DRENGUZA-411616 format. One record per residue (C-alpha): residue number from 1; residue in one letter; x, z, y. Coordinates in nm, 4 decimals. Each point is the difference from the previous one (the first is absolute). Layout:
REM residues N
pos=NUM | code=A | px=X | pz=Z | py=Y
...
END
This chain:
REM residues 320
pos=1 | code=M | px=1.4569 | pz=-1.3204 | py=-0.8436
pos=2 | code=H | px=-0.1740 | pz=0.2715 | py=0.1998
pos=3 | code=A | px=-0.1724 | pz=0.1344 | py=-0.3125
pos=4 | code=A | px=0.3343 | pz=0.0146 | py=-0.1836
pos=5 | code=S | px=0.1556 | pz=0.1954 | py=0.2883
pos=6 | code=V | px=-0.2868 | pz=0.2500 | py=0.0014
pos=7 | code=I | px=0.0259 | pz=0.0405 | py=-0.3791
pos=8 | code=L | px=0.3716 | pz=0.0823 | py=0.0314
pos=9 | code=L | px=-0.0734 | pz=0.2405 | py=0.2864
pos=10 | code=C | px=-0.2703 | pz=0.1742 | py=-0.2047
pos=11 | code=W | px=0.2312 | pz=0.0633 | py=-0.2934
pos=12 | code=A | px=0.2814 | pz=0.1127 | py=0.2293
pos=13 | code=M | px=-0.2355 | pz=0.2574 | py=0.1536
pos=14 | code=I | px=-0.1259 | pz=0.1009 | py=-0.3455
pos=15 | code=G | px=0.3609 | pz=0.0649 | py=-0.1016
pos=16 | code=A | px=0.0595 | pz=0.2004 | py=0.3164
pos=17 | code=A | px=-0.3155 | pz=0.2049 | py=-0.0647
pos=18 | code=C | px=0.1142 | pz=0.0756 | py=-0.3555
pos=19 | code=F | px=0.3633 | pz=0.0878 | py=0.0766
pos=20 | code=F | px=-0.0456 | pz=0.1547 | py=0.3455
pos=21 | code=P | px=-0.3391 | pz=0.1736 | py=-0.0187
pos=22 | code=S | px=0.0898 | pz=0.2706 | py=0.2496
pos=23 | code=A | px=0.0651 | pz=-0.2222 | py=0.3023
pos=24 | code=G | px=-0.0640 | pz=0.1861 | py=0.3240
pos=25 | code=A | px=-0.3545 | pz=-0.0143 | py=0.1336
pos=26 | code=G | px=0.1302 | pz=-0.0512 | py=0.3524
pos=27 | code=V | px=0.2015 | pz=-0.3066 | py=-0.1057
pos=28 | code=T | px=-0.3009 | pz=-0.1389 | py=-0.1862
pos=29 | code=A | px=-0.2273 | pz=0.0507 | py=0.3001
pos=30 | code=G | px=0.2551 | pz=-0.1643 | py=0.2290
pos=31 | code=I | px=0.0296 | pz=-0.3059 | py=-0.2266
pos=32 | code=L | px=-0.3801 | pz=-0.0232 | py=-0.0164
pos=33 | code=A | px=-0.0353 | pz=0.0065 | py=0.3772
pos=34 | code=M | px=0.2853 | pz=-0.2475 | py=0.0555
pos=35 | code=L | px=-0.1320 | pz=-0.2540 | py=-0.2498
pos=36 | code=V | px=-0.3511 | pz=0.0179 | py=0.1417
pos=37 | code=A | px=0.1307 | pz=-0.0340 | py=0.3561
pos=38 | code=V | px=0.2327 | pz=-0.2937 | py=-0.0707
pos=39 | code=V | px=-0.2117 | pz=-0.2035 | py=-0.2434
pos=40 | code=G | px=-0.3472 | pz=0.1523 | py=-0.0337
pos=41 | code=L | px=-0.1076 | pz=0.0358 | py=0.3621
pos=42 | code=P | px=0.1188 | pz=-0.3499 | py=0.1075
pos=43 | code=H | px=-0.2352 | pz=-0.1389 | py=-0.2643
pos=44 | code=G | px=-0.2923 | pz=0.1455 | py=0.1967
pos=45 | code=A | px=0.1581 | pz=-0.0640 | py=0.3405
pos=46 | code=A | px=-0.0764 | pz=-0.3702 | py=-0.0457
pos=47 | code=D | px=-0.3732 | pz=0.0632 | py=-0.0199
pos=48 | code=H | px=-0.0704 | pz=-0.1183 | py=0.3560
pos=49 | code=R | px=0.1709 | pz=-0.3306 | py=-0.0768
pos=50 | code=F | px=-0.1791 | pz=-0.0215 | py=-0.3341
pos=51 | code=A | px=-0.3341 | pz=0.0727 | py=0.1685
pos=52 | code=R | px=0.0154 | pz=-0.2450 | py=0.2899
pos=53 | code=P | px=-0.0389 | pz=-0.3336 | py=-0.1872
pos=54 | code=R | px=-0.2828 | pz=0.1545 | py=-0.2025
pos=55 | code=L | px=-0.1918 | pz=0.1863 | py=0.2704
pos=56 | code=E | px=0.0511 | pz=-0.2221 | py=0.3055
pos=57 | code=P | px=-0.1891 | pz=-0.3054 | py=-0.1360
pos=58 | code=V | px=-0.3021 | pz=0.2252 | py=-0.0613
pos=59 | code=L | px=0.0200 | pz=0.2539 | py=0.2863
pos=60 | code=G | px=0.1770 | pz=-0.2056 | py=0.2657
pos=61 | code=M | px=0.1878 | pz=0.1955 | py=0.2673
pos=62 | code=A | px=-0.1690 | pz=0.3212 | py=-0.1164
pos=63 | code=W | px=0.2099 | pz=0.0007 | py=-0.3179
pos=64 | code=L | px=0.2773 | pz=0.2175 | py=0.1464
pos=65 | code=P | px=-0.2117 | pz=0.2893 | py=0.1361
pos=66 | code=V | px=-0.2150 | pz=-0.0080 | py=-0.3150
pos=67 | code=F | px=0.3128 | pz=0.0111 | py=-0.2168
pos=68 | code=L | px=0.1696 | pz=0.2779 | py=0.1977
pos=69 | code=L | px=-0.3069 | pz=0.2201 | py=0.0348
pos=70 | code=G | px=-0.0958 | pz=-0.0429 | py=-0.3640
pos=71 | code=Y | px=0.3528 | pz=0.0659 | py=-0.1207
pos=72 | code=L | px=0.0422 | pz=0.3143 | py=0.2080
pos=73 | code=A | px=-0.3474 | pz=0.1273 | py=-0.0852
pos=74 | code=V | px=0.0677 | pz=-0.0221 | py=-0.3737
pos=75 | code=A | px=0.3434 | pz=0.1641 | py=0.0369
pos=76 | code=V | px=-0.1437 | pz=0.2889 | py=0.2030
pos=77 | code=A | px=-0.2842 | pz=0.0408 | py=-0.2491
pos=78 | code=V | px=0.2478 | pz=0.0244 | py=-0.2880
pos=79 | code=V | px=0.2109 | pz=0.2657 | py=0.1755
pos=80 | code=G | px=-0.3171 | pz=0.1917 | py=0.0832
pos=81 | code=G | px=-0.1147 | pz=-0.0378 | py=-0.3591
pos=82 | code=W | px=0.3037 | pz=0.1922 | py=-0.1258
pos=83 | code=F | px=-0.1157 | pz=0.2988 | py=0.2060
pos=84 | code=V | px=-0.3792 | pz=-0.0302 | py=-0.0345
pos=85 | code=A | px=-0.0525 | pz=-0.1455 | py=-0.3502
pos=86 | code=P | px=0.3328 | pz=-0.0140 | py=-0.1855
pos=87 | code=A | px=-0.1522 | pz=-0.0578 | py=-0.3450
pos=88 | code=A | px=-0.2077 | pz=-0.2985 | py=0.1118
pos=89 | code=T | px=0.2988 | pz=-0.1361 | py=0.1934
pos=90 | code=I | px=0.2223 | pz=0.0222 | py=-0.3073
pos=91 | code=V | px=-0.2517 | pz=-0.1825 | py=-0.2209
pos=92 | code=A | px=-0.0648 | pz=-0.2708 | py=0.2602
pos=93 | code=F | px=0.3712 | pz=-0.0515 | py=0.0654
pos=94 | code=F | px=0.0950 | pz=-0.0183 | py=-0.3682
pos=95 | code=L | px=-0.2809 | pz=-0.2372 | py=-0.0976
pos=96 | code=A | px=0.0516 | pz=-0.2252 | py=0.3028
pos=97 | code=S | px=0.3739 | pz=-0.0120 | py=-0.0696
pos=98 | code=A | px=-0.0534 | pz=-0.0939 | py=-0.3653
pos=99 | code=W | px=-0.2401 | pz=-0.2757 | py=0.1042
pos=100 | code=H | px=0.2422 | pz=-0.1341 | py=0.2631
pos=101 | code=F | px=0.3064 | pz=0.0164 | py=-0.2248
pos=102 | code=G | px=-0.1945 | pz=-0.1795 | py=-0.2737
pos=103 | code=R | px=-0.1018 | pz=-0.2809 | py=0.2335
pos=104 | code=E | px=0.3638 | pz=-0.0464 | py=0.1030
pos=105 | code=E | px=0.1332 | pz=-0.0164 | py=-0.3558
pos=106 | code=P | px=0.0776 | pz=-0.3412 | py=-0.1595
pos=107 | code=Q | px=-0.3261 | pz=-0.1725 | py=-0.0908
pos=108 | code=L | px=0.0531 | pz=-0.0752 | py=-0.3683
pos=109 | code=P | px=-0.3079 | pz=-0.1371 | py=-0.1833
pos=110 | code=V | px=0.0129 | pz=0.2352 | py=-0.2975
pos=111 | code=G | px=-0.2980 | pz=0.1274 | py=-0.1964
pos=112 | code=P | px=-0.3730 | pz=-0.0686 | py=0.0429
pos=113 | code=R | px=-0.0871 | pz=-0.1056 | py=0.3542
pos=114 | code=C | px=-0.2647 | pz=0.2722 | py=0.0353
pos=115 | code=L | px=0.2595 | pz=0.2705 | py=-0.0723
pos=116 | code=R | px=0.2763 | pz=-0.1252 | py=0.2296
pos=117 | code=P | px=-0.1153 | pz=0.1998 | py=0.3058
pos=118 | code=A | px=0.0147 | pz=0.3192 | py=-0.2079
pos=119 | code=F | px=0.3424 | pz=-0.0999 | py=-0.1363
pos=120 | code=R | px=0.1329 | pz=-0.0599 | py=0.3517
pos=121 | code=F | px=-0.1407 | pz=0.3290 | py=0.1289
pos=122 | code=A | px=0.1500 | pz=0.1908 | py=-0.2930
pos=123 | code=R | px=0.3377 | pz=-0.1702 | py=0.0433
pos=124 | code=G | px=0.0070 | pz=0.0472 | py=0.3761
pos=125 | code=G | px=-0.0578 | pz=0.3717 | py=-0.0456
pos=126 | code=L | px=0.2728 | pz=0.0584 | py=-0.2584
pos=127 | code=V | px=0.2124 | pz=0.1599 | py=0.2708
pos=128 | code=I | px=-0.2878 | pz=0.2475 | py=0.0462
pos=129 | code=W | px=-0.1441 | pz=0.0437 | py=-0.3521
pos=130 | code=T | px=0.3340 | pz=0.0585 | py=-0.1756
pos=131 | code=P | px=0.1306 | pz=0.2825 | py=0.2259
pos=132 | code=L | px=-0.3448 | pz=0.1630 | py=-0.0026
pos=133 | code=V | px=0.0172 | pz=0.0204 | py=-0.3799
pos=134 | code=F | px=0.3692 | pz=0.0782 | py=-0.0551
pos=135 | code=H | px=0.0850 | pz=0.1862 | py=0.3223
pos=136 | code=T | px=-0.3298 | pz=0.1727 | py=0.0698
pos=137 | code=K | px=0.1547 | pz=0.3208 | py=0.1340
pos=138 | code=E | px=0.2402 | pz=-0.1800 | py=0.2344
pos=139 | code=V | px=-0.2728 | pz=-0.2308 | py=0.1329
pos=140 | code=G | px=-0.2136 | pz=0.3077 | py=0.0646
pos=141 | code=E | px=0.2830 | pz=0.1642 | py=0.1943
pos=142 | code=I | px=0.0487 | pz=-0.3114 | py=0.2152
pos=143 | code=L | px=-0.3719 | pz=-0.0261 | py=0.0723
pos=144 | code=A | px=-0.0133 | pz=0.3709 | py=0.0800
pos=145 | code=L | px=0.2722 | pz=-0.0530 | py=0.2619
pos=146 | code=A | px=-0.2094 | pz=-0.2711 | py=0.1646
pos=147 | code=S | px=-0.3201 | pz=0.2063 | py=-0.0027
pos=148 | code=P | px=-0.1096 | pz=0.2987 | py=0.2103
pos=149 | code=V | px=0.0785 | pz=0.3525 | py=-0.1157
pos=150 | code=G | px=-0.2775 | pz=0.1316 | py=-0.2224
pos=151 | code=S | px=-0.1039 | pz=-0.3350 | py=-0.1481
pos=152 | code=G | px=0.1822 | pz=0.0705 | py=-0.3284
pos=153 | code=P | px=-0.3102 | pz=0.0364 | py=-0.2237
pos=154 | code=E | px=-0.1515 | pz=-0.3184 | py=0.1408
pos=155 | code=I | px=0.3261 | pz=-0.1905 | py=-0.0560
pos=156 | code=H | px=0.0214 | pz=0.1366 | py=-0.3550
pos=157 | code=R | px=-0.3496 | pz=-0.1268 | py=-0.0837
pos=158 | code=V | px=0.0591 | pz=-0.3473 | py=0.1413
pos=159 | code=I | px=0.3312 | pz=-0.0303 | py=-0.1863
pos=160 | code=A | px=-0.1702 | pz=0.0963 | py=-0.3270
pos=161 | code=A | px=-0.2592 | pz=-0.2752 | py=0.0550
pos=162 | code=L | px=0.2683 | pz=-0.2519 | py=0.0936
pos=163 | code=V | px=0.1987 | pz=0.0815 | py=-0.3155
pos=164 | code=V | px=-0.3017 | pz=-0.0909 | py=-0.2135
pos=165 | code=C | px=-0.0409 | pz=-0.3230 | py=0.1972
pos=166 | code=S | px=0.3726 | pz=-0.0679 | py=-0.0389
pos=167 | code=W | px=-0.0125 | pz=0.0171 | py=-0.3801
pos=168 | code=I | px=-0.2794 | pz=-0.2593 | py=0.0007
pos=169 | code=M | px=0.1911 | pz=-0.2255 | py=0.2404
pos=170 | code=L | px=0.3192 | pz=0.0300 | py=-0.2065
pos=171 | code=A | px=-0.1923 | pz=-0.1078 | py=-0.3110
pos=172 | code=I | px=-0.1378 | pz=-0.3045 | py=0.1850
pos=173 | code=A | px=0.3466 | pz=-0.0848 | py=0.1325
pos=174 | code=A | px=0.1421 | pz=0.0302 | py=-0.3534
pos=175 | code=V | px=-0.2574 | pz=-0.2499 | py=-0.1293
pos=176 | code=A | px=0.0936 | pz=-0.2416 | py=0.2779
pos=177 | code=W | px=0.3704 | pz=0.0452 | py=-0.0790
pos=178 | code=V | px=-0.0541 | pz=-0.0759 | py=-0.3698
pos=179 | code=L | px=-0.2103 | pz=-0.3077 | py=0.0814
pos=180 | code=E | px=0.2732 | pz=-0.1226 | py=0.2335
pos=181 | code=G | px=0.2602 | pz=0.0429 | py=-0.2755
pos=182 | code=L | px=-0.2159 | pz=-0.1929 | py=-0.2454
pos=183 | code=A | px=-0.0560 | pz=-0.2747 | py=0.2585
pos=184 | code=A | px=0.3771 | pz=-0.0244 | py=0.0521
pos=185 | code=W | px=0.0655 | pz=-0.0633 | py=-0.3680
pos=186 | code=A | px=-0.2864 | pz=-0.2516 | py=-0.0145
pos=187 | code=H | px=0.1667 | pz=-0.2150 | py=0.2670
pos=188 | code=G | px=0.3446 | pz=-0.1444 | py=0.0448
pos=189 | code=G | px=0.2458 | pz=-0.1017 | py=0.2654
pos=190 | code=L | px=-0.0278 | pz=0.1272 | py=0.3554
pos=191 | code=R | px=-0.3422 | pz=0.1609 | py=-0.0504
pos=192 | code=R | px=0.1303 | pz=0.2131 | py=-0.2868
pos=193 | code=R | px=0.3007 | pz=0.1128 | py=0.2035
pos=194 | code=M | px=-0.2224 | pz=0.0908 | py=0.2971
pos=195 | code=L | px=-0.2399 | pz=0.2003 | py=-0.2150
pos=196 | code=L | px=0.2790 | pz=0.1797 | py=-0.1857
pos=197 | code=A | px=0.1777 | pz=0.0837 | py=0.3258
pos=198 | code=D | px=-0.3202 | pz=0.1422 | py=0.1468
pos=199 | code=N | px=-0.0638 | pz=0.1916 | py=-0.3241
pos=200 | code=A | px=0.3482 | pz=0.1510 | py=0.0182
pos=201 | code=L | px=-0.0508 | pz=0.0871 | py=0.3671
pos=202 | code=V | px=-0.3224 | pz=0.1905 | py=-0.0702
pos=203 | code=A | px=0.1605 | pz=0.1867 | py=-0.2904
pos=204 | code=S | px=0.3013 | pz=0.0917 | py=0.2153
pos=205 | code=L | px=-0.2159 | pz=0.1238 | py=0.2865
pos=206 | code=V | px=-0.2144 | pz=0.2132 | py=-0.2320
pos=207 | code=A | px=0.3144 | pz=0.1468 | py=-0.1555
pos=208 | code=L | px=0.1281 | pz=0.0833 | py=0.3493
pos=209 | code=F | px=-0.3333 | pz=0.1540 | py=0.1029
pos=210 | code=T | px=0.0016 | pz=0.2086 | py=-0.3208
pos=211 | code=V | px=0.3567 | pz=0.1317 | py=0.0180
pos=212 | code=A | px=0.0836 | pz=0.0262 | py=0.3698
pos=213 | code=S | px=-0.1518 | pz=0.2201 | py=0.2673
pos=214 | code=P | px=-0.2802 | pz=-0.1638 | py=0.2026
pos=215 | code=L | px=0.2219 | pz=0.0495 | py=0.3057
pos=216 | code=V | px=0.2421 | pz=-0.2447 | py=-0.1628
pos=217 | code=S | px=-0.2270 | pz=-0.2374 | py=-0.1906
pos=218 | code=F | px=-0.2509 | pz=-0.0639 | py=0.2778
pos=219 | code=P | px=0.2515 | pz=-0.1191 | py=0.2638
pos=220 | code=I | px=0.1715 | pz=-0.2173 | py=-0.2618
pos=221 | code=Y | px=-0.3290 | pz=-0.1747 | py=-0.0779
pos=222 | code=F | px=-0.1360 | pz=-0.0033 | py=0.3536
pos=223 | code=C | px=0.3184 | pz=-0.1144 | py=0.1723
pos=224 | code=A | px=0.1982 | pz=-0.1987 | py=-0.2578
pos=225 | code=W | px=-0.2982 | pz=-0.1776 | py=-0.1570
pos=226 | code=H | px=-0.3208 | pz=0.0091 | py=0.2058
pos=227 | code=S | px=0.1336 | pz=-0.0018 | py=0.3568
pos=228 | code=A | px=0.2941 | pz=-0.2309 | py=-0.0729
pos=229 | code=R | px=-0.2346 | pz=-0.2607 | py=-0.1491
pos=230 | code=G | px=-0.2409 | pz=0.0418 | py=0.2900
pos=231 | code=L | px=0.2761 | pz=-0.0523 | py=0.2570
pos=232 | code=K | px=0.1199 | pz=-0.3069 | py=-0.1881
pos=233 | code=R | px=-0.3509 | pz=-0.1516 | py=0.0133
pos=234 | code=L | px=-0.0299 | pz=0.0801 | py=0.3704
pos=235 | code=R | px=0.3361 | pz=-0.1599 | py=0.0740
pos=236 | code=R | px=-0.1151 | pz=-0.3200 | py=-0.1693
pos=237 | code=E | px=-0.3328 | pz=0.0085 | py=0.1850
pos=238 | code=F | px=0.1659 | pz=0.0549 | py=0.3384
pos=239 | code=G | px=0.2776 | pz=-0.2504 | py=-0.0686
pos=240 | code=E | px=0.2732 | pz=0.2395 | py=0.1175
pos=241 | code=S | px=0.3416 | pz=0.1063 | py=-0.1210
pos=242 | code=W | px=0.0557 | pz=0.3577 | py=-0.1146
pos=243 | code=P | px=0.1753 | pz=0.1014 | py=0.3272
pos=244 | code=E | px=-0.2831 | pz=-0.1534 | py=0.2053
pos=245 | code=L | px=-0.2610 | pz=0.1828 | py=-0.2069
pos=246 | code=A | px=0.1924 | pz=0.3289 | py=0.0293
pos=247 | code=R | px=0.0215 | pz=-0.0328 | py=0.3795
pos=248 | code=S | px=-0.3714 | pz=-0.0741 | py=0.0306
pos=249 | code=L | px=-0.0977 | pz=0.2998 | py=-0.2130
pos=250 | code=A | px=0.2476 | pz=0.2495 | py=0.1450
pos=251 | code=P | px=-0.2091 | pz=0.1202 | py=0.3006
pos=252 | code=L | px=-0.3122 | pz=0.0907 | py=-0.1984
pos=253 | code=T | px=0.2073 | pz=0.1465 | py=-0.2819
pos=254 | code=A | px=0.1803 | pz=0.2248 | py=0.2480
pos=255 | code=G | px=-0.3347 | pz=0.0957 | py=0.1535
pos=256 | code=A | px=-0.1428 | pz=0.0969 | py=-0.3396
pos=257 | code=I | px=0.3075 | pz=0.2091 | py=-0.0786
pos=258 | code=A | px=-0.0286 | pz=0.1722 | py=0.3377
pos=259 | code=L | px=-0.3684 | pz=0.0816 | py=-0.0549
pos=260 | code=I | px=0.0727 | pz=0.1454 | py=-0.3422
pos=261 | code=A | px=0.2849 | pz=0.2059 | py=0.1447
pos=262 | code=V | px=-0.2247 | pz=0.1341 | py=0.2778
pos=263 | code=G | px=-0.2640 | pz=0.0891 | py=-0.2580
pos=264 | code=A | px=0.2595 | pz=0.1809 | py=-0.2102
pos=265 | code=W | px=0.1267 | pz=0.1981 | py=0.2980
pos=266 | code=W | px=-0.3249 | pz=0.0938 | py=0.1766
pos=267 | code=V | px=-0.2714 | pz=-0.0140 | py=-0.2642
pos=268 | code=L | px=0.1412 | pz=0.0067 | py=-0.3496
pos=269 | code=G | px=0.2831 | pz=0.2477 | py=0.0362
pos=270 | code=G | px=0.0726 | pz=0.1614 | py=-0.3358
pos=271 | code=A | px=0.2027 | pz=0.2928 | py=-0.1252
pos=272 | code=G | px=0.3169 | pz=-0.2045 | py=-0.0357
pos=273 | code=W | px=0.1595 | pz=-0.3315 | py=0.0789
pos=274 | code=T | px=-0.0592 | pz=-0.1435 | py=-0.3487
pos=275 | code=D | px=-0.3673 | pz=0.1009 | py=-0.0068
pos=276 | code=T | px=-0.0553 | pz=-0.1357 | py=0.3495
pos=277 | code=L | px=0.1696 | pz=-0.3304 | py=-0.0825
pos=278 | code=I | px=-0.2023 | pz=-0.0500 | py=-0.3189
pos=279 | code=R | px=-0.3221 | pz=0.1020 | py=0.1720
pos=280 | code=A | px=0.0540 | pz=-0.2195 | py=0.3058
pos=281 | code=T | px=0.1042 | pz=-0.2982 | py=-0.2125
pos=282 | code=F | px=-0.2996 | pz=0.0292 | py=-0.2310
pos=283 | code=V | px=-0.2631 | pz=0.0594 | py=0.2672
pos=284 | code=G | px=0.1568 | pz=-0.2504 | py=0.2393
pos=285 | code=L | px=0.0283 | pz=-0.2632 | py=-0.2711
pos=286 | code=S | px=-0.3637 | pz=0.0426 | py=-0.0990
pos=287 | code=A | px=-0.1054 | pz=-0.0243 | py=0.3663
pos=288 | code=V | px=0.1719 | pz=-0.3355 | py=0.0485
pos=289 | code=A | px=-0.0768 | pz=-0.1193 | py=-0.3528
pos=290 | code=M | px=-0.3801 | pz=0.0260 | py=0.0092
pos=291 | code=P | px=-0.0533 | pz=-0.2409 | py=0.2931
pos=292 | code=H | px=0.2555 | pz=-0.2306 | py=-0.1633
pos=293 | code=L | px=-0.1962 | pz=0.0057 | py=-0.3263
pos=294 | code=L | px=-0.3299 | pz=-0.0667 | py=0.1766
pos=295 | code=L | px=0.1470 | pz=-0.2831 | py=0.2090
pos=296 | code=H | px=0.1357 | pz=-0.1809 | py=-0.3056
pos=297 | code=G | px=-0.3273 | pz=0.0662 | py=-0.1792
pos=298 | code=I | px=-0.2212 | pz=-0.1606 | py=0.2655
pos=299 | code=A | px=0.2459 | pz=-0.2781 | py=0.0902
pos=300 | code=P | px=-0.1427 | pz=-0.2413 | py=-0.2627
pos=301 | code=L | px=-0.3451 | pz=0.0389 | py=0.1579
pos=302 | code=F | px=0.1335 | pz=-0.1055 | py=0.3402
pos=303 | code=E | px=0.1983 | pz=-0.2838 | py=-0.1565
pos=304 | code=E | px=-0.3157 | pz=-0.1288 | py=-0.1655
pos=305 | code=S | px=-0.1943 | pz=0.0250 | py=0.3276
pos=306 | code=A | px=0.2750 | pz=-0.1882 | py=0.1836
pos=307 | code=R | px=-0.0095 | pz=-0.2798 | py=-0.2594
pos=308 | code=R | px=-0.3748 | pz=-0.0552 | py=0.0323
pos=309 | code=P | px=-0.0857 | pz=-0.3109 | py=0.2013
pos=310 | code=T | px=-0.1408 | pz=0.0756 | py=0.3399
pos=311 | code=T | px=-0.3642 | pz=-0.0804 | py=0.0543
pos=312 | code=Q | px=-0.0526 | pz=-0.3302 | py=0.1791
pos=313 | code=P | px=-0.1757 | pz=0.0299 | py=0.3389
pos=314 | code=L | px=-0.3654 | pz=-0.0916 | py=0.0044
pos=315 | code=Q | px=-0.0732 | pz=-0.3534 | py=0.1098
pos=316 | code=L | px=-0.2840 | pz=-0.0213 | py=0.2532
pos=317 | code=G | px=-0.2036 | pz=-0.3129 | py=-0.0567
pos=318 | code=G | px=0.0064 | pz=-0.2571 | py=-0.2785
pos=319 | code=P | px=0.2423 | pz=-0.2816 | py=-0.0606
pos=320 | code=A | px=0.0185 | pz=-0.2690 | py=0.2665
END
């Protein structure tokens, strides 16, 4: 049901992009910021609750300071990276995002097992690879807004390299999509319907990423698909209703919005409101996204450690 809703939303936005291509940049930036604030940021605002049952069994009472210090350290490093090494920050952020998005996609056993990690990485990065190929100039302008003045040549070189990488990833994702379609027709019943629905979802998202501006397509994918599914999983894990989950996430979400706003006002001030909003949203989102990606990446390691049986205490002396 969720996939069908996202498919309909994708084609509605594709129609809007085709018939209303000259929508105001200020309106677009406002919609981007609102969607990220209402749906995207709450997805990361649950990280402390996600971390506790995974870190506490291993770290004990030290889990909270370790979590907070690590989270803040990564966020500060990312913000600093935009000023000190923007090209490296862009590459790290894009690749880490593709890896994280791929891990969060539906785990469908399609294709040779040895190639599935590559398929998942390529699929997770479709929201990155497709705009890089079909909206190269616009992506470059967005990245230039988030980078220091004078870093244009460096940004241009890294975008050129990422475009080459994107073509390779799109080819791998296309192979995975074809294999999924063939697997759908080889099966019947519920499995066929699931595979065909996922196949249609991927095709719809790629069409959206190809036609619409990245400022439209990214929040649609990030908020309506990735974050919405993540919040749904968290709600099930926490055993809470939607209002209860919203109340628990509201304080940290408001704090993240406030930090981004302060950064926009004091540090990232641009030539105009639209530029400042886009810049603050992009840099702020990357700053809160990177620790989120790393946390979800290392969580399985802590879960495995917590499941290991504790070592039995040594017995002094032999049996009675």
